[in-house]
N, C-alpha and C positions, 0 to 999 in steps of 0.2 A: 409507430416507428418501426421500420424494417430492421432485420437482424444486422444488415450492413450499416445502416445509419447508427444503430446502437453501438456497434463495434467501433465505428469512427468517433463517436462521442467519447467512448471509453479511452481510445488512444489519445484524444485531446486532453482528457483528464490526466493520463499518465505524463504527457508532455508538460502540463501545468505543474505537476509534482516535481518533475526533473528540473524544471526552470525555477522552482520555488516561487512561483507567481501567486503568492498567497492572496493578493487582492482579487484575483479571478477565481479563487477556489469555489466561491459561492455559485459560479456559473455551472459547476459540475456536481456540487454537494448540497443537499437540502438543509434547511434551517434546523430540522429536528432529526438529523441523521442518527441512526443507531449503529453501534459497533459491538459485535459479538453479544447482542441482546441488551445492551445498555444504551439508553438515550444520552448521547454526549453533546449533541447539537453541533452546528457548524463551528462555533468558537472552540469547543473542546476538541473537535476533529483537527482543526488548524493547529491548536497547541500541541496535540499529539504528533503531528507531522513535523512541526518546527523542532520539537524535542528530538525526534528521530534524526533530523539533519544536524543538530548540534552534537549528538552522540556519534554520528557517522558522517563526517564532513564530505566524504567522497560517495555518499549514497546516490545510487542511480537505480531506478525501477526499469527492469528489462522484461518485456513480455515474451515468455517462452511458448505459451499456449493460450489461446483465446477462443472461447465459445460464447456466442451471442444468441440467446433465445428470449426475445422480449417478453417480459420486462427485466430479464435477468442476464447477467454476464458472469461467466466463470473464467478465471485466469490462473495460470501458474506464472508467478513472477520470479525472476532470478536476480540474485544480488551477489556481487563480488566486490568486497569493500574492506576497509580497515577501521573498525570502530575504535574510538579513543579509549574507552575504559570498559565498564561492565555492560554487556549486551544481553538482554533477556535473562539476567541473573548469572551470566557467565563472564568470567574475567578475560576478555579478549585483549585489552590493553594494546591496541595498535597492530595486532597480528592480522594478516590478511585472511579473511574467511569467505567462503562461497556457500550460499544456502538458497533455499526456495521458500516461497510463500504460496499457499493455495488459498484463493480468495474468491468468494461469491459476492455479487452485488445485486441489489434490487433497485431498479429505477422507478421513479414516479414523476410525471410531468417533466421529463428530461433531465432529472437530477438524481443522484444517489440518495436513497432513503435508508437502506440497510446494507451493512457490510458484515460478512462472516469470514474470519481470517484464521488460518492455522499456519504457523511458521515452523519450519523444520529445525527446531532447537537441537535435536539429536545429532544432526549433521554438523552443526557448529561445535558441539561438545566433542565429537569424534575428531575434528580437525585440531582442536586445542590439546587433546590428549596425545596426538601425535602421529 
């Protein structure tokens, strides 16, 4: 798969998330997907994402930076949202916050098999403090 094809596949994955098209998540994510070193499988990955959307009703994944070097993708995602309650252990409670996630993916057979994610919790905390 070329870098451009992999980038297009990743953009399709992000569209799937933003549309909350959970029935098609398996088209992008492998059955034995790992998240930050832990095998959570497709069903666990789906539960994690559904939980994110429950906690953040206006959640939207926005690609700020995308680097594709098969079989890996690196992305910086931007979020501007109003989480309902506690987010990453921080009491957001409906306040608008803006933050980034730096995430790396490894693909196998056209689907995500590993995800490494770091979310900028310090930025959220700084916004909450004022």
